[in-house]
N, C-alpha and C positions, 0 to 999 in steps of 0.2 A: 503493500499497499503505499503510495505516496504522502509527503507532508504538503500541507497546506499554508502560507502566511495569508494573513491581512498584508493590507496598504499597509497599515502601523507598524507590525510587525515586518517586511522587508525597507522599511526607512528608516527605523532604527538601527537596524543591521549592518545597513550599508553604511552609517554614519558611524555606527561602530570600528570599519572595514575606512572608511576615510582619512588621514590625518585631520588634525586642528589645522589654523593658517600659524600658531607656536609651533605646534608641531613638524607641521612643513619648513617653516625658518629658520629649526636650529641646525648650528652646526655653520648656515650661512653669516651672517651678521648680527643674529641674537645674540643674548649675555645669558648664559645658562642660570638655571633660577635651580635654590635649594643648595644642598649636596650632591651635588653634581659633582660625574668624576672627574671631570673639565679642568677643574675650579682647583687655586693652584691652595694647598693649606695655609694656613695663616703661622705666620711665623713672630716668638715673641724673643725677649731678650735673647733670655740663656739658652735660646734653640742657637745664637749666635754666638756668645762665648767658647776660647778656644778652651777645649776637653784638657785635664790636668789630670796628667797620672803622679800617681804618688812619688812613683818613682826615682822623680828625675826631683823630688825635694830629699829626700836619704844618702847618707853616705852609710854605708856598712859593712862591717865584717873586711877593712879594709886590714892591709899590712904592706910594707916598707914601698911605700907609692904618693905622689904630690896629687893632689887632689883638689877639687873645689870648683868657685861657681865664678864666672867673665861679669865683671859689670852688665847690666842690663839684663842680666836672666835669670834669675829672682826675681827679681822685681815685687818684693814686699808681701813676698809670701813664707811660708814656714817652712825650717828646716830641721831634720831632725838628722845627729850621727852620732855612730853608735861600734863598739866590735871591731876598734879600729888600731892599730898597732903601728911601733913608726911612722907616723907619716904625714905630712905636711899637708895642712889641711888652709887653703886660699879660701874667704866668704867675701868677696870683691863686688860687694850689689846689696842694698839695704835689705831686711827680713822684716818680717812677724813677732819672730818669735824662736829659739832656736833653744834645742834642748842634744846636752851631748852625753852619753851615756859609757859608762866601759869602755872607758880609751885610756889603752897606756904608749909614754915614751912619746907624746905628740906636738906638735909644734902648729899652733891654729889662731887662724886672723877670722876676726869675724866681726865683716862691716855694720855699719849701726843696726838694730836693731831694738824697732819703735816700740815691742817690748819685756819678757823677759828673755834673759841666757840662763839656763839651767843648768850646772855639770852636778851629774850623780854620776858615781863609784870609779874615776875616776885615779890613775896615779902617774906622776910624773908628767905634766905636762905645762907646755909654757903656752901663753895666749895671749893674745892682743884685743881687747874686747868694749866694743862700743855697746853703752845698751840704755834703757828706762830703768832696768831690774838684772841688780847680780844675785846667783846665787850657788853655791855648794850644795850637797848634803855626802858623805861620806866618802872626800877626799882626799888623797894626799900627795905633800911636796908639790903644790904647783907655784908657777911665778905667773903673776896674771900683770898688765899692761890694761889700763882700764879707765872709763869714762864712764861713769854714773849717773846717775840726773837723779837717784832715789839713796839708802844709804844700801850699800852692799852689806849680804846674808853670809857667815858661813853657818855650817850645822857637820855637827859629827866631823871635823876637818882640822885635818893636821898641817901640819910644813908651809902652811899657803904666804906667799910674799906676791904685797901689791906696790905699782908704783903708778905713778901718770901715765897716763895713755900717749904716747908719740906718733905718730903715723905720718906720712901722703900719702895720695896717689892722684890722680886728675881732678877722677868724680866724688873723691870725698867729700866736700860740699852739697856735694848738691845730695847727695846718699842720705848728711844728718839732716838735709831739709826737708830730703820723702821721707824719714824715719819720724818728723816732728820731735829731731832732740836741740836742744842751746850745744852748740860747745862754752858756755860760760856754765854749766848747768851740770858739776863735775865734782863728785863727792867719793873718789878714787883712795882713798885715803880714812875715809871715817865709817870705818866696821865694826858692824855689831855680830859677837859670837854668840849666835844662838845656846850652845851647849858648853859654855866656858868651864876647861878643870882648873882646880883652885893653884896654883904653885904653877902653872904651866900657862904659856904663850901658844896658844895656836894658832897664831899669823902675825906679823910683824912687815913690816916697809924694807924695798931696795933700798940700797942703796944709790944717794945722790946721782953716781958715775955709774948706772947703771945703762947697758945701753940695748935698744929694746931692738932690732938685729943680730944683740946675741944672743939672745933670747930667742927670737924667733925670726931666723935666716928669709933674706926675698928669694925667688921662684931664681931658681936655678937657668940656668942658657937654656938647659934641654924639655923645661917642662912649657906648656899649652898657656900660661902665666906669664912668660917669661915675657910680653909687651908692654904689660901693666910697669908703668914708671913710678917705683916704691922708694918712699926715702924714710929711711928714721930720724931726722938730721932734724930736733928740737927746734930749731928754727924755723923748719918747714911744716910740723907738723898742724894741722885744725885745729887740734882744740892745744890753748893755750896751757904749756907745762909749769906747772903750780907746784909750791912746797909742800902745800894739805897739812898733814898733822906734826911734821918736825917739828923739832924747834926751831922758832925766827933768831936768826942773829943781832938783831939788837930790837929794845925797847920800843924806838922810835915808827910805828906806823901809816898812813895814811890811805882817807876813800877818797876813792877817785869815779864818780857817777857819769856816765852818760845817759841823758833823756833820749827818746824816740828822734831819728832824725832818716833821711837817708843813707849816712856814709855809720851809721854807727860801730858795727863788725868794724868797718875796716881803717876810724879811728882807734877802737879799742886794741886794735891789732896793732895802728900805729904806736898809741903811749905805749905799750907792753916794752917794743922791739923798743923802742927809746931810751927806756926809764932800765932794763938791763943792762943795754948800753952803756950806762952808768953806772955800776956794779949792783942795783937796786935787785931787788926778790919780787918776784911775783909770789905771794902763800897763796888767795885764794880768787876766783870770779863769781858770780850770780846775774842769768837776768831773770827778771821779775813780773809782774804787774802792783803795779801804784793806783791807789783813789786816797784822794785829793786828802781824806785824816790820814790816809797813812804817811806821807808828807808830813803833815804837822808834830806826828805822833815818834817820827825818825829822825827828818832831819832840823826840825825844836826852833831853830832861831831862822829869821829873813825865808822866808818860804813863800811870803809874798807869791813870787813871781817862777816859782817851780809849779804851782798847784794846776794852773790851764795844761804844761808840758804833760802832765801824767795819762790823760785824757788821748796822748798821739802812741799811742802802743806802751811796750818793755821797756824798763831800765836797765843796763848795766851797769854793774856796779866791778869793782877791782881794789880790791887790799896787794897794797907797797910796801914794802921795809927797810930800814935802811937811816944809820944813822945823816937827817937833814933831807930826809923824803920828803915831807910835805915842803918848803920853801924849792926843790929842785920842780914839784906837783902842780904849783901856781903859777912858775913861772913856765914852764911851758903852755898850762892850760894859758897863760896870756899871749905867748908869741904862736903858737901852735894849731889849740882848738878854740880863738875867740871867734870863732863863726860858731860856734854848737853851744846848744843847752847842755854843760855842768855842773857837777858842784864840787867842791876839792873841802876839802880840812881845811877851816882855817890856820889855824896854828897846833902846835909841839902837844898844848897843851887840853887841847878839846877832842885832837885826832884817833887819842883810841875809842874816846864815849863815842863816836863818831861810825868808828870800824867794829864796837860791839851793837850799836844800837839799828845799822844797820843790817847786818850778819842774823843778828836774830830774827829779825823780822823777815826775813827771806826762810832760816830755816823754819819760821812756825806758817809760812805761807805754802809750805812743798811738802810737808808732814813730813821735818827730821828732827 
């Protein structure tokens, strides 16, 4: 028996078999609708990020070799160094954090670290380190040339010796800036022993004559790092060489403060070089922010013309030491820095008070 369709049924069947106008034009100049397979998938910012391989940020299980990272290769990432023996390790870049575990008889340079550097279970390690926080645990016989923005801490560690950071390579100043570290905030000698032993000294200061490149030699001529122009000369060091907690040679110190300006860092370095050349000593430096009420409390008299300068940025302060240092500082302030806003101790009788007032304030500001 045949099948019979009404006119309505035949029209409906024809409509179902005939493509619509939209369907006819699909694939020509029309825009795909919905989630068509022809539509490119949407990209998000995280889809375009460079993929990170954790192995690129680890130095593990190495022996009798020279390894590390060249400038521009670490780019603020964290780094893990572990189980290395008799290695020369150079990190010529800035990083987020670095941990060094179970390393023996190694020479290590660590470029500026935004956060913490933590040495654990290490022995006979010589290192140069710049960081926000420095800590050791269960370490023995380490030499550390240090720049640390906060108070260095040792725990269950013995035979620890510390000196002031002395190092240069061309990109180092930029790496300090990228890591958010000030070259003037260095508490290298203010070490806190978390586990002191009565009658014993777990840490001490290196001799003033200690040379950083004797402790951590530069890369050899066959090394991949040979092109990095390294210097351990204190006069070229990015971080000023300070006397720290060592005994002062003179009872006379002077406070010299640069208020924020276009050339504050350059002016501070120029002053340091000039005063060192004259035979004076740089004891300590600090870079901190000040409010108007801080200025009144720290500088006490004649502060009216200083108040507006606190809104322009941080101040950089130096303590210089030696017989006749106050007169020498005032002379150079008038002859060389008369175009900059500075504060200089007025006389020998008040200069010690100036130094104590400022650096006690700065230590409180920094939580020291």
